[in-house]
C-alpha positions as CSV (number, residue, x, y, z in Angstrom):
1,X,0.0,0.0,0.0
2,X,1.2,3.5,-0.8
3,X,0.5,4.8,2.7
4,X,2.4,2.0,4.3
5,X,5.5,2.9,2.3
6,X,5.3,6.5,3.4
7,X,4.8,5.3,7.0
8,X,7.9,3.1,6.8
9,X,10.0,5.8,5.3
10,X,9.0,8.2,8.1
11,X,9.5,5.8,11.0
12,X,12.9,4.3,9.9
13,X,15.8,5.6,11.8
14,X,18.9,6.8,10.0
15,X,20.9,4.0,11.6
16,X,19.0,1.5,9.6
17,X,19.5,3.3,6.3
18,X,23.1,2.4,5.4
19,X,24.3,3.5,2.0
20,X,25.3,0.4,0.1
21,X,27.1,0.7,-3.1
22,X,25.0,-0.6,-6.0
23,X,26.2,-1.9,-9.2
24,X,28.9,-4.3,-10.1
25,X,31.5,-5.6,-7.7
26,X,35.0,-4.7,-9.1
27,X,36.6,-7.7,-7.4
28,X,34.1,-10.2,-8.8
29,X,34.4,-8.5,-12.2
30,X,38.1,-8.9,-12.1
31,X,37.8,-12.6,-11.2
32,X,35.4,-13.1,-14.1
33,X,37.7,-11.4,-16.5
34,X,40.6,-13.6,-15.4
35,X,38.6,-16.7,-15.9
36,X,37.4,-15.4,-19.3
37,X,41.0,-14.7,-20.4
38,X,42.1,-18.2,-19.2
39,X,39.3,-19.8,-21.2
40,X,40.2,-17.7,-24.2
41,X,43.8,-18.9,-24.0
42,X,42.8,-22.5,-23.4
43,X,40.5,-22.7,-26.4
44,X,43.0,-21.1,-28.7
45,X,46.2,-22.8,-27.5
46,X,45.1,-26.2,-26.3
47,X,42.0,-26.8,-28.4
48,X,43.3,-25.1,-31.6
49,X,39.9,-23.5,-32.2
50,X,39.5,-20.6,-34.5
51,X,38.9,-17.1,-33.2
52,X,35.3,-17.1,-34.2
53,X,34.6,-20.5,-32.5
54,X,36.4,-19.4,-29.4
55,X,34.4,-16.1,-29.3
56,X,31.1,-18.0,-29.9
57,X,31.9,-20.4,-27.0
58,X,32.8,-17.6,-24.6
59,X,29.6,-15.8,-25.4
60,X,27.6,-18.9,-24.4
61,X,29.7,-19.6,-21.3
62,X,29.8,-16.1,-19.9
63,X,26.6,-14.6,-21.2
64,X,28.4,-11.5,-22.6
65,X,28.2,-9.9,-26.0
66,X,31.1,-10.5,-28.5
67,X,31.9,-6.8,-28.2
68,X,32.3,-7.0,-24.5
69,X,34.5,-10.0,-24.7
70,X,36.8,-8.4,-27.3
71,X,37.0,-5.3,-25.1
72,X,38.0,-7.4,-22.1
73,X,40.7,-9.2,-24.1
74,X,42.0,-5.9,-25.6
75,X,42.1,-4.1,-22.3
76,X,44.0,-6.9,-20.4
77,X,47.0,-8.0,-22.6
78,X,49.4,-8.2,-19.7
79,X,47.0,-10.5,-17.8
80,X,46.7,-12.7,-20.8
81,X,50.4,-13.0,-21.2
82,X,50.7,-13.8,-17.5
83,X,48.2,-16.6,-17.9
84,X,50.2,-17.8,-20.9
85,X,53.4,-18.0,-18.9
86,X,51.7,-19.8,-16.0
87,X,49.6,-22.2,-18.1
88,X,52.4,-24.3,-19.6
89,X,50.7,-27.3,-18.0
90,X,47.0,-28.0,-18.2
91,X,46.7,-28.7,-14.5
92,X,47.0,-25.0,-13.8
93,X,43.5,-24.4,-15.1
94,X,42.1,-27.4,-13.3
95,X,43.5,-26.3,-10.0
96,X,42.5,-22.6,-10.4
97,X,39.0,-23.3,-11.6
98,X,38.0,-26.9,-10.7
99,X,34.3,-26.3,-11.4
100,X,35.0,-25.9,-15.2
101,X,35.8,-28.7,-17.7
102,X,39.3,-28.2,-19.0
């Protein structure tokens, strides 16, 4: 009811109204980007997929548009090269993200 909403707003104390940050969590977004870059490297290096197939697979796995995925890849080249240097063995991926099929 409309009047109940007004009543609740009037009677709430300021201690209960904490300002919470809304939107995306930067830490979680960074973890997602790291996993996306690892999958990008994995499909290209270990599975020898074409760029288009890799992009199509990442779109279905991460529910992101192709433009967003290419932007993430282009804005994180140093992180991608770090993944390349650590991922000389396939068990790196399995230990880091055990819930995914590598």
